[in-house]
C-alpha positions in Angstrom: 19.6 0.8 10.2 16.5 3.0 9.5 15.3 3.1 5.9 13.1 6.2 6.7 13.1 9.5 8.3 10.1 11.6 9.3 10.0 15.5 8.6 9.5 17.8 11.5 7.8 20.6 8.8 3.8 20.7 9.4 2.4 19.3 6.0 0.0 21.5 4.0 -0.1 20.1 0.6 0.2 16.6 -1.0 4.3 16.6 0.1 5.4 13.3 1.3 5.9 13.4 5.1 8.7 10.5 4.7 12.0 10.0 2.7 13.4 6.7 1.4 16.9 6.1 2.0 18.7 6.1 -1.5 20.5 3.4 -1.1 17.1 0.9 -1.0 16.8 2.2 -4.7 20.1 1.6 -6.2 18.9 -1.9 -7.5 15.7 -0.8 -9.8 15.1 -4.8 -10.5 15.0 -5.7 -6.7 11.7 -6.2 -5.1 12.3 -3.7 -2.6 13.1 -1.0 -5.2 10.2 -1.7 -7.4 7.7 -1.3 -3.7 9.3 2.0 -3.3 8.5 2.9 -6.5 5.0 1.8 -6.5 4.6 3.4 -3.0 5.8 6.6 -4.3 3.4 6.8 -7.4 0.1 5.7 -5.1 0.9 7.7 -2.1 -0.7 10.8 -3.5 -3.3 9.7 -6.2 -7.1 10.3 -5.6 -8.4 7.0 -5.9 -6.0 5.5 -2.9 -6.6 8.7 -0.9 -10.3 8.4 -1.7 -10.6 4.7 -0.7 -8.4 5.2 2.5 -10.7 8.2 4.0 -13.6 6.2 3.4 -12.5 3.8 6.1 -13.4 6.6 8.8 -10.0 6.0 10.3 -9.0 8.2 13.5 -8.0 11.6 13.2 -8.4 14.3 9.7 -8.6 13.0 6.3 -5.1 12.1 5.2 -3.5 13.7 2.0 -1.0 11.6 1.1 -0.3 7.9 2.2 2.7 8.7 4.1 0.6 10.1 6.9 -1.2 6.9 7.1 2.1 5.2 7.8 3.3 7.8 10.7 -0.5 7.6 12.7 0.1 3.4 12.2 3.5 4.3 14.3 6.6 4.2 12.1 9.7 6.2 13.4 7.6 6.3 16.9 8.6 5.2 20.5 8.0 1.2 20.8 5.2 1.9 23.5 3.0 3.9 20.9 -0.3 2.7 22.2 -1.9 5.1 19.9 -0.1 3.9 16.6 -0.6 0.4 17.7 -4.0 0.8 17.4 -4.5 2.4 14.7 -2.0 0.0 12.9 -4.3 -2.9 14.3 -7.4 -0.7 12.7 -5.5 -1.2 9.1 -4.8 -4.8 9.9 -8.5 -5.6 10.6 -9.2 -3.7 7.0 -6.5 -5.7 5.5 -8.3 -9.2 5.8 -10.6 -8.0 3.1 -8.9 -5.0 1.5 -5.7 -5.3 -0.4 -4.9 -1.5 -0.3 -5.0 -2.0 3.4 -2.6 -5.0 3.1 0.1 -3.0 1.0 -0.1 -0.3 3.4 0.8 -2.4 6.4 3.3 -3.9 4.0 5.1 -0.6 3.7 4.6 0.1 7.4 6.7 -3.1 8.1 9.1 -2.9 5.5 12.5 -1.9 7.5 12.4 -4.5 9.6 11.4 -6.9 7.1 14.6 -6.0 5.4 16.6 -6.1 8.5 15.5 -9.8 8.9 16.3 -10.5 5.1 20.0 -8.7 5.7 20.4 -11.3 8.7 18.9 -14.2 7.0 20.9 -13.4 3.6 23.8 -14.5 5.8 23.1 -17.8 6.7 20.8 -19.1 3.9 21.4 -20.1 0.1 21.1 -17.2 -2.2 21.7 -14.4 0.3 19.7 -11.5 0.3 18.0 -11.9 -2.6 16.6 -14.7 -1.6 16.0 -13.9 1.7 13.8 -10.9 0.4 12.3 -13.0 -2.1 11.3 -15.1 0.9 10.3 -12.7 3.9 8.2 -10.3 1.5 5.5 -12.7 0.3 5.6 -14.4 3.7 4.7 -11.4 5.4 1.9 -10.4 2.8 0.0 -14.1 3.9 0.8 -12.9 7.8 -1.2 -9.6 7.2 -3.9 -10.9 5.4 -4.9 -13.5 8.0 -3.7 -11.7 11.2 -6.1 -12.8 13.7 -6.9 -9.5 15.0 -9.7 -10.2 17.1 -7.3 -12.5 19.0 -4.0 -10.2 19.1 -4.9 -6.4 19.7 -1.4 -5.8 20.9 2.0 -5.4 19.7 0.6 -5.6 16.1 3.8 -4.5 14.3 5.9 -7.0 16.6 3.7 -9.4 16.4 3.4 -9.3 12.0 7.3 -9.1 11.4 8.1 -12.3 14.3 5.4 -14.2 12.4 6.7 -13.1 8.8 9.9 -14.3 9.7 8.8 -17.6 11.0 6.6 -18.6 8.0 9.3 -17.7 6.0 12.6 -19.1 7.3 11.1 -21.6 10.3 7.8 -23.1 9.1 7.9 -26.4 7.1 11.9 -26.8 8.1 12.7 -24.5 5.3 15.7 -24.1 8.1 17.3 -27.1 6.0 18.6 -24.5 3.6 21.0 -22.7 5.8 24.6 -23.0 5.0 27.2 -25.5 6.6 30.1 -22.8 7.3 33.5 -24.8 7.7 35.4 -23.7 11.1 38.9 -24.2 11.7 39.3 -27.0 14.9 41.5 -24.1 16.5 39.3 -21.5 16.1 36.1 -24.1 17.6 38.5 -24.6 20.5 39.0 -21.3 21.4 34.9 -20.8 21.2 34.5 -23.7 23.6 37.2 -22.7 26.0 35.9 -19.4 26.3 35.6 -17.8 29.7 32.1 -18.3 31.5 32.0 -14.6 32.3 31.6 -13.7 28.6 28.6 -15.7 28.4 26.9 -14.4 31.0 24.7 -12.0 29.5 21.2 -11.3 30.1 19.1 -13.0 27.1 15.1 -11.9 26.8 12.7 -14.0 26.7 12.0 -12.7 22.8 15.1 -14.3 22.2 14.8 -17.3 23.2 11.3 -17.8 21.7 13.4 -17.2 18.7 15.7 -19.8 19.1 13.1 -22.3 20.2 11.6 -21.5 16.6 14.8 -22.5 15.0 14.7 -25.7 16.9 11.2 -26.6 16.1 8.7 -25.6 19.2 5.1 -26.2 18.8 3.9 -23.3 16.6 0.3 -23.3 19.1 2.6 -22.6 22.1 4.3 -19.5 20.7 1.3 -16.9 21.2 1.0 -17.9 25.0 4.8 -17.6 25.2 4.5 -13.9 24.0 1.8 -13.2 26.0 4.2 -14.0 29.0 6.6 -12.1 27.3 4.5 -8.9 27.3 3.7 -9.2 30.9 0.1 -10.9 31.0 -1.0 -13.1 33.7 -2.5 -16.3 33.5 -5.6 -14.3 34.4 -5.3 -12.0 31.3 -4.8 -15.3 28.8 -8.0 -17.0 30.7 -9.9 -13.7 29.8 -8.4 -13.5 26.1 -9.2 -17.1 25.1 -12.5 -17.7 27.2 -11.0 -20.6 29.1 -10.4 -20.9 33.0 -7.2 -19.4 34.9 -6.4 -23.0 35.5 -6.4 -24.4 31.8 -4.6 -20.8 31.1 -1.7 -21.5 34.1 -1.7 -25.2 32.5 -1.0 -23.9 28.9 1.7 -21.8 30.2 3.3 -24.4 32.4 3.4 -26.7 29.2 4.9 -23.9 27.0 7.5 -22.5 29.3 8.3 -26.1 29.5 8.6 -26.9 26.0 10.6 -23.6 25.7 13.3 -25.0 28.3 13.7 -28.1 26.6 13.9 -26.4 22.9 16.8 -24.0 24.4 18.3 -25.7 27.4 17.7 -22.6 29.3 16.4 -22.5 32.8 13.8 -20.0 32.0 
């Protein structure tokens, strides 16, 4: 469920462009509620606006920080290249500026909450524990994002990396619950017709499975480049290596992906 909605009216005053879902603020003590309240307080403060407008970002000066979220691709199409480029500039700034990092965190908050809901079903402590893990993970990912090497699909990269470091890296997946299942029900799953399992699986989904199975993290960027349609030539150019080396990296990464997922990629 989308947590923000973009208004269509042109803003000429310091009124917010985005409205948070009331359901997110129902628990005043939750980290999410505190983030929302903090954002609402800082979004039209002169100090923050002056700092943001000093960064020389594309477009006119902003009168409300929600405008920055919209320009950074919030609630826009997935192939919004301008929003992606704007977010990349923010992430670049965030390596040395906490306000920029705070804005980026707000930009990716909805998908982070979606991850927390999904992970909350299978980790000890439920959604509260998942939120407590994903938010600091995201902050660290934002502050250390390799913007010089990963200039595209920035929001997706941030969200995926945040999930990986929160729930997979360092064997944190050992915290998952073990759910007992009736043997009769289990037999029904095993005996299910093959056609019910024949569904299209994207490379991104396979990568997520491989992460759970402990794939070498250094192969993830290569696999994500492949998932994005990058050729060996493009990978070689990005990393400054020979095309033959890039092909070898790609083959090794795909080979491990096959082993980890037991799927013929």
